[in-house]
C-alpha positions in Angstrom: -78.7 24.0 -105.4 -76.4 21.7 -107.2 -74.1 19.4 -105.2 -71.1 21.3 -106.4 -72.4 24.5 -105.0 -73.3 22.8 -101.7 -69.8 21.4 -101.4 -68.2 24.7 -102.3 -70.5 26.4 -99.7 -69.4 23.9 -97.0 -65.7 24.5 -97.8 -66.2 28.2 -97.6 -68.0 27.9 -94.3 -65.2 25.6 -92.9 -62.6 28.0 -94.1 -64.4 31.0 -92.6 -64.7 29.1 -89.4 -61.0 28.3 -89.3 -60.2 31.9 -90.1 -62.5 33.1 -87.4 -61.1 30.6 -84.9 -57.5 31.6 -85.7 -58.4 35.3 -85.4 -60.1 34.6 -82.1 -57.1 32.5 -80.8 -54.6 35.1 -81.8 -56.6 37.9 -80.3 -56.9 35.9 -77.1 -53.2 35.2 -77.1 -52.5 38.8 -77.7 -54.6 40.1 -74.8 -54.2 37.3 -72.3 -51.8 38.3 -69.6 -52.4 35.7 -67.0 -51.7 32.3 -68.5 -48.4 30.8 -69.3 -49.8 29.2 -72.5 -50.7 32.6 -74.0 -47.2 33.8 -73.2 -45.7 30.7 -74.9 -47.9 31.3 -78.0 -46.7 34.9 -78.3 -43.1 33.8 -77.9 -43.6 31.1 -80.6 -45.1 33.5 -83.3 -43.0 36.5 -82.3 -46.0 38.6 -81.1 -45.3 41.5 -78.8 -46.3 40.9 -75.2 -48.7 43.3 -73.6 -47.4 45.2 -70.6 -47.3 43.1 -67.4 -48.1 39.9 -69.3 -44.9 38.0 -68.3 -46.0 35.6 -65.5 -44.0 35.7 -62.4 -41.6 32.8 -62.1 -42.5 30.5 -59.3 -39.5 30.1 -57.1 -39.0 26.5 -56.2 -37.5 26.5 -52.7 -35.1 23.6 -52.4 -34.8 22.9 -48.7 -31.2 22.7 -47.4 -30.1 19.1 -46.9 -30.5 18.0 -43.3 -27.0 17.3 -42.0 -27.1 14.8 -39.3 -24.1 15.3 -37.1 -22.0 12.2 -36.7 -21.7 11.1 -33.1 -18.4 11.9 -31.6 -16.3 8.9 -31.0 -16.4 7.7 -27.5 -12.8 7.7 -26.2 -12.5 5.2 -23.4 -10.2 6.5 -20.7 -8.1 3.6 -19.5 -6.6 4.1 -16.2 -2.9 3.3 -16.2 -2.2 -0.1 -14.8 -0.2 -0.1 -11.7 3.2 -1.7 -12.1 3.8 -4.9 -10.2 6.0 -4.5 -7.2 9.1 -6.7 -6.9 9.0 -8.8 -3.8 12.3 -10.2 -2.5 12.5 -13.9 -1.8 13.4 -13.1 1.8 10.2 -11.0 2.2 8.2 -13.9 0.7 9.7 -16.3 3.2 8.7 -14.0 6.1 5.1 -13.7 5.0 3.6 -17.2 5.5 0.1 -16.0 4.5 1.5 -15.7 0.9 2.7 -19.3 0.8 1.0 -21.9 -1.3 -0.8 -24.8 0.2 0.7 -27.3 -2.3 3.1 -27.4 -5.2 4.0 -29.8 -7.9 7.4 -31.4 -8.2 8.9 -30.5 -11.6 12.2 -32.4 -11.3 13.0 -35.8 -9.9 14.3 -35.7 -6.3 16.2 -38.6 -4.7 16.7 -38.6 -1.0 19.2 -40.9 0.8 18.0 -42.9 3.8 20.7 -42.4 6.5 21.1 -43.6 10.1 24.3 -42.9 12.0 26.1 -42.2 8.7 25.0 -45.5 7.2 23.2 -45.5 3.9 20.0 -47.6 3.7 19.2 -46.7 0.1 17.3 -43.8 -1.4 13.7 -42.7 -1.9 12.7 -41.3 -5.3 10.1 -38.6 -5.8 9.2 -38.2 -9.5 7.9 -35.1 -11.3 4.2 -34.6 -11.1 3.8 -35.6 -7.4 2.0 -33.0 -5.2 4.1 -31.6 -2.3 1.9 -30.4 0.6 3.8 -27.3 1.8 4.6 -26.8 5.5 7.3 -24.1 5.3 9.3 -22.1 2.8 12.9 -21.7 3.9 15.3 -18.9 3.3 17.8 -21.4 1.9 15.6 -21.7 -1.3 14.1 -25.0 0.0 10.5 -26.1 0.5 9.6 -28.3 3.5 6.6 -30.5 3.0 5.2 -34.0 2.6 4.6 -36.2 -0.4 2.2 -39.1 0.3 2.9 -38.8 4.0 6.7 -38.6 3.6 8.3 -35.4 4.8 11.2 -34.0 2.9 13.0 -30.8 1.9 13.1 -30.0 -1.8 15.0 -27.3 -3.6 12.6 -24.6 -4.6 13.8 -24.8 -8.2 12.6 -28.4 -8.4 9.0 -27.3 -7.6 6.4 -25.1 -9.3 6.9 -22.3 -6.8 7.8 -19.6 -9.2 5.1 -20.3 -11.8 2.6 -20.6 -9.0 3.7 -17.2 -7.5 3.4 -15.3 -10.8 0.0 -16.9 -11.7 -1.3 -16.1 -8.2 0.0 -12.6 -7.8 0.1 -11.5 -11.5 0.1 -7.7 -11.8 0.7 -7.2 -8.1 4.0 -8.8 -7.3 6.9 -10.5 -9.1 9.8 -12.3 -7.6 13.1 -13.8 -8.5 15.2 -16.4 -6.8 18.1 -15.0 -4.9 21.7 -15.9 -5.9 23.3 -17.7 -3.0 21.5 -18.3 0.3 23.2 -19.8 3.4 22.2 -23.4 4.2 21.6 -24.8 7.6 23.9 -27.7 6.8 26.9 -25.4 6.6 27.0 -25.1 10.4 30.0 -27.0 11.9 29.2 -29.7 14.4 31.4 -31.0 17.1 30.9 -34.8 16.9 31.9 -35.6 20.5 29.8 -32.9 22.1 27.0 -33.5 19.7 26.5 -37.2 20.6 26.8 -36.5 24.4 24.2 -33.8 24.3 21.9 -35.9 22.0 22.1 -39.0 24.2 21.6 -37.0 27.5 18.7 -35.1 26.0 17.0 -38.3 24.7 17.4 -40.0 28.1 15.7 -37.1 29.9 12.9 -37.1 27.3 12.4 -40.8 27.7 12.3 -40.6 31.5 9.7 -37.8 31.4 7.5 -39.7 28.9 8.0 -43.3 29.9 9.1 -43.3 33.6 11.3 -46.1 34.6 13.5 -46.9 31.6 17.0 -46.8 30.1 17.9 -45.5 26.7 21.0 -46.1 24.4 22.0 -45.3 20.9 23.6 -48.3 19.2 24.9 -48.7 15.6 21.9 -50.8 14.7 19.0 -49.1 16.4 17.8 -46.9 19.2 17.2 -49.2 22.3 14.7 -48.4 25.0 14.4 -50.8 28.0 11.1 -50.0 29.7 9.0 -51.2 32.6 5.4 -50.0 31.9 3.4 -49.1 35.0 -0.1 -49.5 33.5 -1.8 -52.8 32.5 -3.6 -51.2 29.6 -2.7 -52.4 26.1 0.2 -50.6 24.6 1.0 -50.2 20.9 4.8 -50.7 21.2 5.3 -50.1 17.5 3.7 -46.7 17.7 5.8 -45.9 20.8 9.0 -47.0 19.0 8.1 -44.7 16.1 7.5 -41.8 18.5 11.0 -42.3 20.0 12.6 -42.5 16.5 10.8 -39.3 15.5 12.0 -37.4 18.6 15.6 -38.6 18.0 15.5 -37.4 14.4 14.2 -34.0 15.5 16.8 -33.5 18.1 19.7 -34.6 15.9 18.4 -32.4 13.0 18.3 -29.4 15.3 22.0 -29.9 15.8 22.8 -30.1 12.1 23.1 -33.8 11.6 22.0 -35.5 8.4 20.2 -38.7 9.6 16.7 -38.9 8.3 15.9 -42.5 9.3 15.9 -44.2 12.7 14.8 -47.7 13.9 13.9 -48.2 17.5 13.6 -51.4 19.6 11.7 -51.6 22.9 12.6 -54.3 25.4 11.2 -55.2 28.8 13.5 -53.8 31.4 13.3 -56.9 33.6 13.1 -59.8 31.2 14.9 -58.3 28.2 12.0 -59.6 26.1 11.5 -57.7 22.8 8.2 -55.8 23.1 8.1 -53.9 19.8 10.0 -52.5 16.8 9.3 -49.3 14.9 11.0 -46.8 12.7 10.6 -43.3 11.3 11.8 -41.8 8.0 11.9 -38.2 7.2 13.9 -37.3 4.0 15.1 -34.0 5.2 18.3 -32.5 6.6 17.2 -29.6 8.7 15.1 -29.3 11.8 12.4 -27.2 10.1 11.1 -30.3 8.4 10.1 -31.8 11.8 8.6 -28.6 13.3 
């Protein structure tokens, strides 16, 4: 055969093959009822679908979103705080277990040094010094000592109120009273006062020193004494003890002396044995108790 005929024959065979393939494909697409592709081909060329050929749609189940419940807010139940109870200043004075051991001086205090109404100068106590508390008085005064010196200080010149509120915060609060009576307001009969004071001191000296005499002069307390024992005696310490007793007794009667010198002489020879003095910058007897 000539090449032309061979080529024509090949083209005819190819065309026949394509026609046969197309017929086979269309026949498959027409009869296939199971695959989605055959269904799509029939839809594309407009071919009728055989009965029951539409594939069942696969339902895609979308799970419901998992809702995580939010934790409920924790509400803290705060118990109502108990209100602080007001304590009167008088109640505070009566309850010594509530008193401070020490306070700070907040204002300067000057105390005159007095003996038998004579002024021997003053002693100054500056702010910042520590007052060792002995007693709290109802007259709004604090009895205590600063560096060994006893004195009475107005409560307003100390850190009493800040200390109280810091110590008993939330439990008690307190305010200073308006006007409180002072021990110095008591009237004193000068004549009777000096007689009682002198007689009381003489009895006290006789009990403590035996054979002796005691007088109160404008310059000093004078004890004339004949010691019975040969043991060494600290006459300065004994003079200080007599001056201390004198200040205590006169303060109990409302006097204002806070300094007293004392001289001790030998009862027989009048020889000076010792000199001592005592100073307590206070005006009421509570400072010496």
